[in-house]
C-alpha positions as CSV (number, residue, x, y, z in Angstrom):
1,M,-26.2,-41.5,112.0
2,P,-26.6,-43.4,115.7
3,R,-24.4,-42.1,118.6
4,N,-24.3,-45.2,119.9
5,H,-20.8,-47.2,118.4
6,D,-18.6,-49.7,119.3
7,A,-15.0,-48.6,121.2
8,R,-13.2,-49.6,117.9
9,D,-15.2,-46.7,116.3
10,K,-15.9,-44.3,118.7
11,H,-15.2,-40.9,116.6
12,V,-11.1,-39.3,116.8
13,W,-11.8,-35.6,117.6
14,R,-9.3,-33.0,116.9
15,F,-8.8,-29.7,119.2
16,F,-7.6,-26.3,118.5
17,R,-6.1,-24.1,121.5
18,V,-7.5,-20.4,121.1
19,G,-8.4,-17.6,123.7
20,G,-7.0,-19.5,126.3
21,F,-8.0,-23.0,125.8
22,D,-9.1,-26.1,123.8
23,Q,-11.6,-26.0,121.5
24,V,-13.1,-29.0,119.4
25,R,-12.7,-28.5,115.6
26,L,-15.9,-29.4,113.2
27,D,-15.0,-29.6,110.0
28,T,-15.5,-32.4,108.4
29,G,-19.5,-34.2,108.4
30,S,-18.3,-36.8,109.9
31,D,-17.6,-34.7,112.8
32,I,-20.7,-33.0,112.9
33,A,-22.4,-36.8,112.9
34,A,-20.6,-37.8,116.2
35,L,-21.0,-34.6,117.9
36,G,-23.7,-36.6,120.3
37,E,-21.0,-38.4,121.8
38,L,-18.5,-35.5,122.2
39,D,-18.7,-34.8,126.5
40,Q,-20.5,-31.5,126.8
41,K,-18.0,-29.7,129.1
42,L,-16.2,-29.4,125.8
43,W,-18.8,-27.2,123.9
44,V,-18.2,-23.6,124.7
45,A,-21.8,-22.5,125.0
46,L,-24.6,-25.0,125.7
47,A,-27.5,-22.2,124.8
48,C,-27.9,-19.2,122.9
49,P,-31.0,-16.9,122.4
50,T,-32.7,-16.6,119.0
51,R,-32.8,-13.1,119.3
52,G,-30.1,-10.4,119.4
53,I,-26.9,-12.6,117.4
54,E,-26.0,-12.2,114.6
55,F,-27.2,-15.5,113.0
56,D,-30.5,-15.8,110.8
57,E,-33.3,-16.0,112.9
58,A,-35.5,-17.9,110.9
59,T,-32.9,-20.7,111.2
60,L,-32.9,-20.3,114.9
61,D,-36.7,-20.4,115.5
62,L,-36.8,-24.0,113.7
63,L,-34.2,-25.0,116.4
64,D,-36.4,-23.8,119.4
65,A,-38.5,-26.7,119.6
66,D,-40.3,-25.5,122.8
67,R,-40.4,-21.7,121.2
68,D,-38.6,-20.3,124.6
69,G,-36.0,-18.3,122.6
70,R,-33.7,-20.6,123.5
71,I,-31.9,-22.9,122.1
72,R,-30.6,-25.7,124.1
73,A,-28.0,-28.7,123.6
74,P,-30.5,-30.9,123.2
75,D,-32.0,-29.2,120.6
76,I,-28.8,-28.8,118.8
77,L,-28.6,-32.8,118.8
78,A,-31.6,-33.3,117.8
79,A,-30.8,-30.8,115.0
80,V,-28.0,-32.7,114.2
81,D,-29.3,-36.0,113.8
82,W,-32.2,-35.0,111.9
83,T,-30.4,-33.2,109.2
84,V,-27.4,-36.0,108.9
85,A,-30.0,-38.7,108.5
86,L,-31.8,-37.0,105.4
87,L,-28.4,-36.3,103.7
88,K,-26.7,-39.2,102.2
89,D,-23.5,-37.5,102.7
90,P,-22.9,-35.7,106.2
91,D,-20.1,-33.7,104.5
92,D,-22.5,-31.5,102.1
93,L,-22.9,-29.7,105.7
94,I,-19.6,-28.6,105.3
95,K,-20.9,-26.4,102.1
96,T,-22.8,-24.4,103.6
97,S,-24.8,-24.4,100.4
98,A,-28.2,-22.6,100.3
99,A,-29.3,-24.7,97.2
100,L,-29.9,-28.5,98.3
101,A,-29.4,-30.8,95.4
102,L,-32.0,-33.8,95.1
103,A,-29.6,-35.9,94.4
104,A,-28.3,-35.3,98.1
105,I,-31.6,-36.6,100.2
106,N,-31.5,-39.8,101.8
107,D,-34.5,-41.3,99.8
108,A,-33.7,-44.7,101.6
109,T,-35.6,-43.7,104.1
110,P,-39.2,-43.2,104.5
111,D,-39.0,-39.6,105.9
112,G,-36.2,-38.9,103.3
113,G,-38.7,-40.5,100.6
114,R,-40.7,-38.4,101.7
115,I,-39.0,-34.8,101.6
116,L,-37.8,-35.9,98.4
117,A,-41.3,-35.9,97.0
118,S,-42.1,-32.8,98.4
119,A,-39.3,-31.1,97.1
120,R,-40.4,-32.2,93.2
121,T,-43.8,-31.4,94.2
122,I,-42.2,-27.9,95.0
123,L,-40.2,-27.8,92.1
124,R,-43.3,-29.1,89.9
125,M,-45.8,-26.2,91.3
126,L,-43.1,-23.8,90.4
127,G,-42.7,-24.5,87.1
128,K,-39.3,-26.5,87.5
129,A,-39.9,-29.8,87.2
130,D,-36.5,-30.8,85.4
131,A,-34.6,-29.0,88.3
132,T,-32.0,-31.1,90.0
133,E,-31.3,-28.8,93.0
134,I,-33.7,-27.0,95.1
135,S,-33.2,-23.6,96.9
136,L,-34.1,-21.7,99.4
137,D,-36.1,-19.0,97.7
138,D,-37.8,-21.8,96.1
139,A,-38.8,-23.4,99.8
140,V,-40.3,-20.4,101.3
141,H,-42.6,-19.6,98.5
142,I,-45.6,-21.7,100.5
143,E,-48.4,-19.4,99.1
144,Q,-47.2,-19.8,95.6
145,I,-47.0,-23.4,96.1
146,Y,-50.4,-23.7,97.2
147,D,-51.6,-21.5,94.8
148,G,-50.0,-23.1,91.6
149,S,-52.5,-26.7,92.5
150,A,-55.5,-27.2,93.3
151,F,-54.7,-30.7,94.2
152,N,-52.5,-29.5,97.9
153,G,-52.9,-32.3,100.0
154,D,-55.5,-30.9,102.2
155,G,-58.4,-32.4,101.9
156,V,-60.8,-29.7,100.5
157,V,-61.0,-30.0,96.4
158,P,-62.1,-26.3,95.3
159,V,-64.3,-26.0,92.7
160,E,-60.7,-25.7,89.9
161,A,-59.6,-29.1,91.0
162,T,-62.2,-30.7,88.0
163,E,-62.5,-29.5,84.1
164,D,-65.6,-31.3,84.0
165,D,-68.3,-29.3,83.9
166,D,-70.6,-31.8,85.9
167,T,-68.5,-32.3,88.5
168,R,-67.7,-28.3,88.8
169,A,-71.6,-27.8,89.2
170,I,-71.8,-30.7,92.2
171,L,-68.8,-29.0,93.8
172,G,-70.7,-25.3,93.6
173,D,-73.8,-27.4,94.4
174,I,-71.8,-28.8,97.6
175,I,-70.6,-25.0,98.7
176,A,-73.8,-23.5,98.1
177,C,-76.1,-25.8,100.4
178,I,-73.7,-27.1,102.7
179,G,-71.1,-24.3,103.2
180,A,-67.3,-24.2,102.1
181,E,-64.4,-24.8,103.7
182,A,-61.2,-22.9,102.8
183,D,-58.2,-25.2,101.3
184,R,-54.3,-24.3,101.9
185,S,-54.2,-21.6,99.1
186,G,-57.3,-19.9,100.9
187,R,-60.0,-20.8,97.8
188,P,-63.6,-22.0,98.9
189,G,-63.5,-26.0,98.8
190,V,-65.2,-29.0,99.5
191,S,-64.4,-31.6,102.0
192,Q,-64.9,-34.9,103.1
193,A,-67.3,-34.5,105.8
194,N,-68.9,-31.8,103.9
195,A,-69.5,-34.3,100.4
196,D,-70.7,-37.0,103.0
197,R,-73.4,-35.0,104.5
198,F,-74.4,-33.2,101.0
199,F,-75.2,-36.6,99.4
200,A,-76.7,-38.3,102.7
201,E,-79.8,-35.4,102.6
202,A,-79.6,-35.8,99.0
203,A,-80.4,-39.8,99.5
204,G,-82.7,-39.0,102.5
205,Y,-84.5,-36.2,100.7
206,V,-85.2,-38.6,97.8
207,A,-86.1,-41.5,99.8
208,W,-89.0,-39.4,101.2
209,R,-90.1,-38.2,98.2
210,D,-90.1,-41.8,96.7
211,E,-92.2,-43.0,99.7
212,A,-94.9,-40.3,98.8
213,T,-94.8,-41.5,95.1
214,A,-94.7,-45.5,96.7
215,R,-97.9,-45.0,98.7
216,G,-100.0,-42.9,95.9
217,T,-103.0,-40.9,96.5
218,E,-102.8,-42.2,100.1
219,I,-100.6,-39.8,100.6
220,L,-100.6,-37.4,97.7
221,A,-104.6,-37.5,97.9
222,L,-104.8,-34.8,95.5
223,G,-102.2,-35.5,93.0
224,E,-99.3,-32.7,92.3
225,R,-100.8,-30.3,93.4
226,T,-101.5,-31.4,97.1
227,E,-98.4,-29.5,98.9
228,A,-99.9,-26.4,97.0
229,L,-104.1,-27.2,98.4
230,F,-102.9,-28.3,101.5
231,T,-101.4,-24.6,102.2
232,T,-105.1,-23.8,101.4
233,L,-106.9,-26.0,103.8
234,D,-103.8,-25.3,106.6
235,A,-105.0,-21.2,106.2
236,L,-108.5,-22.2,107.0
237,A,-108.0,-25.3,109.6
238,D,-107.8,-22.9,113.1
239,K,-111.5,-21.3,111.3
240,L,-113.1,-24.4,110.6
241,D,-112.0,-25.3,114.1
242,D,-113.4,-22.1,115.5
243,Y,-116.6,-22.5,114.0
244,F,-117.7,-26.0,114.4
245,T,-116.9,-25.8,118.3
246,R,-118.5,-22.4,118.6
247,C,-121.7,-24.3,117.1
248,R,-121.2,-27.4,119.2
249,L,-121.7,-24.6,122.2
250,A,-124.2,-23.6,121.1
251,A,-125.9,-26.8,121.1
252,F,-124.8,-27.5,124.5
253,D,-126.7,-24.5,126.1
254,P,-129.2,-22.3,123.6
255,R,-128.7,-19.0,125.2
256,A,-124.9,-19.5,124.0
257,A,-125.6,-18.9,120.4
258,A,-126.1,-15.0,120.9
259,A,-122.6,-14.8,122.4
260,L,-121.2,-16.7,120.2
261,N,-122.1,-14.3,117.8
262,P,-120.2,-11.1,116.9
263,P,-122.4,-8.0,118.5
264,V,-124.0,-6.1,116.8
265,A,-121.6,-3.1,118.2
266,A,-118.8,-5.1,116.3
267,Y,-121.1,-4.5,113.1
268,E,-121.3,-0.9,113.7
269,A,-118.2,0.1,114.3
270,L,-117.5,-1.5,111.2
271,S,-120.2,0.8,109.7
272,A,-117.8,4.1,110.0
273,Q,-115.4,3.0,108.0
274,D,-114.3,1.4,104.3
275,V,-114.6,-1.9,104.8
276,D,-112.4,-4.2,103.5
277,P,-112.4,-8.3,103.2
278,E,-108.6,-8.3,104.1
279,R,-109.2,-6.1,107.0
280,G,-108.0,-7.4,110.3
281,E,-111.6,-7.3,112.3
282,L,-113.5,-8.7,109.3
283,R,-111.5,-11.8,109.4
284,A,-111.9,-12.3,113.1
285,L,-115.3,-12.9,113.0
286,P,-116.3,-16.5,112.6
287,L,-116.5,-18.5,108.8
288,A,-120.3,-17.8,109.1
289,R,-123.8,-17.7,111.6
290,I,-123.4,-20.1,114.7
291,E,-125.9,-22.0,115.4
292,A,-126.6,-25.1,117.1
293,G,-125.3,-28.1,114.9
294,R,-125.7,-26.2,111.4
295,A,-123.3,-27.3,108.8
296,L,-120.8,-25.0,107.6
297,P,-122.3,-22.8,104.3
298,L,-119.6,-23.2,101.4
299,S,-120.5,-20.2,99.3
300,G,-123.5,-17.8,100.0
301,S,-123.9,-16.6,103.8
302,V,-120.5,-16.7,104.7
303,N,-117.9,-13.7,105.7
304,P,-116.8,-12.2,103.3
305,A,-113.0,-12.3,104.2
306,W,-113.0,-15.8,103.9
307,A,-115.5,-16.3,100.6
308,E,-112.8,-16.9,98.4
309,A,-111.1,-19.4,100.2
310,L,-114.6,-21.4,101.5
311,A,-115.0,-21.6,97.1
312,R,-111.1,-23.1,96.8
313,L,-112.3,-25.6,99.8
314,A,-115.2,-26.4,98.5
315,H,-114.3,-27.2,94.6
316,E,-110.7,-28.4,95.0
317,I,-110.7,-30.1,98.2
318,V,-113.8,-31.0,99.5
319,A,-115.5,-32.4,96.2
320,P,-112.2,-34.3,95.2
321,L,-111.8,-35.9,98.5
322,I,-115.6,-36.4,100.2
323,G,-117.7,-35.1,97.6
324,E,-119.2,-32.2,96.2
325,R,-121.6,-30.5,98.4
326,A,-122.8,-26.9,99.2
327,A,-122.3,-27.0,103.2
328,M,-119.6,-29.2,104.9
329,S,-121.0,-30.9,108.0
330,E,-118.7,-31.5,112.1
331,A,-118.3,-35.0,110.4
332,D,-117.3,-33.6,107.0
333,W,-114.5,-31.8,108.2
334,E,-113.5,-34.8,110.6
335,A,-113.1,-37.2,107.6
336,L,-111.3,-34.6,105.5
337,K,-109.0,-34.4,108.4
338,A,-108.4,-38.3,108.3
339,R,-108.3,-38.3,104.7
340,T,-105.2,-35.8,105.0
341,A,-103.9,-37.4,108.5
342,P,-101.5,-39.8,106.3
343,Y,-99.3,-36.8,104.1
344,R,-99.6,-34.6,107.1
345,A,-97.6,-37.3,108.8
346,W,-95.2,-37.8,105.7
347,L,-94.5,-34.3,105.6
348,A,-93.7,-34.1,109.7
349,R,-91.1,-36.9,108.3
350,K,-89.2,-34.4,105.9
351,P,-85.7,-34.5,106.5
352,A,-84.2,-31.1,107.4
353,T,-81.8,-30.1,104.2
354,S,-80.7,-27.4,102.4
355,L,-80.9,-29.3,99.2
356,E,-84.7,-28.7,98.3
357,A,-84.2,-25.1,96.3
358,L,-81.8,-27.3,93.6
359,G,-84.7,-29.3,92.9
360,L,-85.9,-32.8,93.2
361,A,-84.5,-33.9,89.3
362,R,-81.1,-32.2,89.9
363,I,-80.9,-33.7,93.4
364,R,-82.0,-37.0,92.2
365,H,-78.9,-37.0,89.6
366,L,-77.5,-36.4,92.8
367,T,-77.8,-39.4,94.0
368,E,-76.5,-41.8,91.1
369,P,-73.7,-43.7,92.2
370,A,-71.5,-42.7,89.8
371,V,-71.8,-38.4,91.2
372,K,-70.6,-39.2,94.9
373,Q,-67.8,-41.5,93.6
374,R,-66.2,-38.5,91.0
375,V,-66.5,-36.1,94.2
376,D,-64.4,-38.9,96.4
377,A,-62.1,-39.5,94.0
378,L,-61.1,-36.0,93.7
379,I,-61.0,-35.7,97.4
380,A,-58.8,-39.1,97.8
381,R,-56.5,-37.9,95.0
382,D,-55.7,-34.3,97.3
383,R,-55.3,-36.2,100.5
384,A,-52.6,-38.5,98.3
385,L,-50.7,-35.8,98.5
386,E,-50.9,-34.9,102.3
387,P,-47.7,-36.7,103.1
388,E,-45.9,-34.8,100.2
389,M,-47.7,-31.4,101.2
390,N,-47.2,-31.6,104.6
391,A,-43.2,-32.3,104.3
392,I,-43.1,-29.1,102.5
393,S,-41.8,-27.5,105.5
394,E,-39.3,-29.6,106.3
395,V,-37.8,-29.5,102.7
396,E,-37.3,-25.4,104.0
397,K,-36.2,-26.6,107.3
398,L,-33.4,-29.1,105.7
399,I,-32.6,-26.7,103.0
400,R,-31.8,-24.0,105.9
401,L,-30.2,-26.8,108.1
402,Q,-27.4,-28.0,105.4
403,R,-26.2,-24.0,104.8
404,D,-26.1,-23.0,109.0
405,L,-25.6,-26.1,111.0
406,A,-21.9,-25.8,110.9
407,P,-21.8,-22.2,110.9
408,L,-24.3,-22.2,114.0
409,L,-21.6,-25.2,115.8
410,N,-18.6,-23.8,115.0
411,N,-20.4,-20.5,117.2
412,V,-21.6,-22.3,120.1
413,V,-19.9,-26.3,120.4
414,S,-16.4,-24.0,119.5
415,F,-16.2,-20.2,118.9
416,R,-13.9,-20.7,115.4
417,D,-15.8,-17.5,113.6
418,F,-15.4,-15.5,116.7
419,Y,-11.7,-16.0,117.1
420,T,-10.6,-16.7,113.6
421,R,-12.2,-13.6,112.2
422,N,-13.4,-16.1,109.1
423,G,-16.7,-14.4,109.6
424,R,-18.3,-12.4,112.0
425,G,-19.3,-14.5,114.7
426,M,-22.7,-15.0,116.3
427,F,-22.3,-13.2,119.4
428,Q,-20.1,-10.5,118.3
429,A,-20.9,-7.0,119.0
430,G,-19.2,-4.2,117.7
431,T,-15.5,-4.2,117.3
432,L,-12.2,-4.9,119.3
């Protein structure tokens, strides 16, 4: 109710004399609604603490806007304005009831409509959808309220939000790959940001894979086995470069050939122990004997530690890509690297994603437009409840102020309860 009135509409105040001075009477809802018009010099007290007095501390905390432990006149007037605006009849404040009738809420205002919707949501979640009033006990069980529904207005959707098995599995995939966000009830769920990231990564990964399919053997030179076989090639690449570099050095200066081959002492050291092809000392030796301009034999007189890998190189990579060979020249090696360059460039463009473990078929399914639409719809449904859910705390506030505002005013603006002994005064301590 606005405080500015025409002079003809000014509220008529009534007073009672007690304790040696006149104190204002706050007997009706209109008295409370007009409190902003009353000269504050007529208030008995202009502030009170939130602790150490005979009053509900939770209500006092709601009034203490700046959390400094004291409630001042502006805090009280703001609470009066807020409460009166949300009630159809300010006389409800005189009833000091701990239950708020839904019909009493002024839903003609946006705030009132939102709080009424929240009150109904609370009752529905508590299994009291047909109730006509909401109690303070109903409103303070916020955790139970949030636990009662998978949709609680925070924009985070748990797996339990849908009974559709495919959508549940998708929500599970998002949580497994991107991570979970806790909703208001503490359950792990999916936010819009995480969903958008998940589906963007899925689309990027599929586009990357489709590029290889579209360019055929230019990229996937060895078909579906390209990745596995190129892993074999990568394991040999440094040794191949080492071999051909040594042969070129031998061609540059024939005196270097002896030094570029293993010394006899290296073999003598090996001869004194069991020689295992997997020994590090053996794998460190060149792939084959170094000679100027010598092609690398792919079998026979090669380092035993690398014989199996060279045989696979010959049959599974060299033969299909550049033709069968018993030995591979340095020119062949350069041709092989050029042939595999498009694959390596494509591999370097692989998007960073945690979705790959799901498998290409599953990721393709996730890029179907209807899949993201279903997840987005669930999150939008949850977000639609945000105003109602955010107003849950305001429902509790309205119930508390409907119950406590009149007693508070009759213990601050006036000391009616203290002097009349109709109840225990807020500031009363001990007995007279």
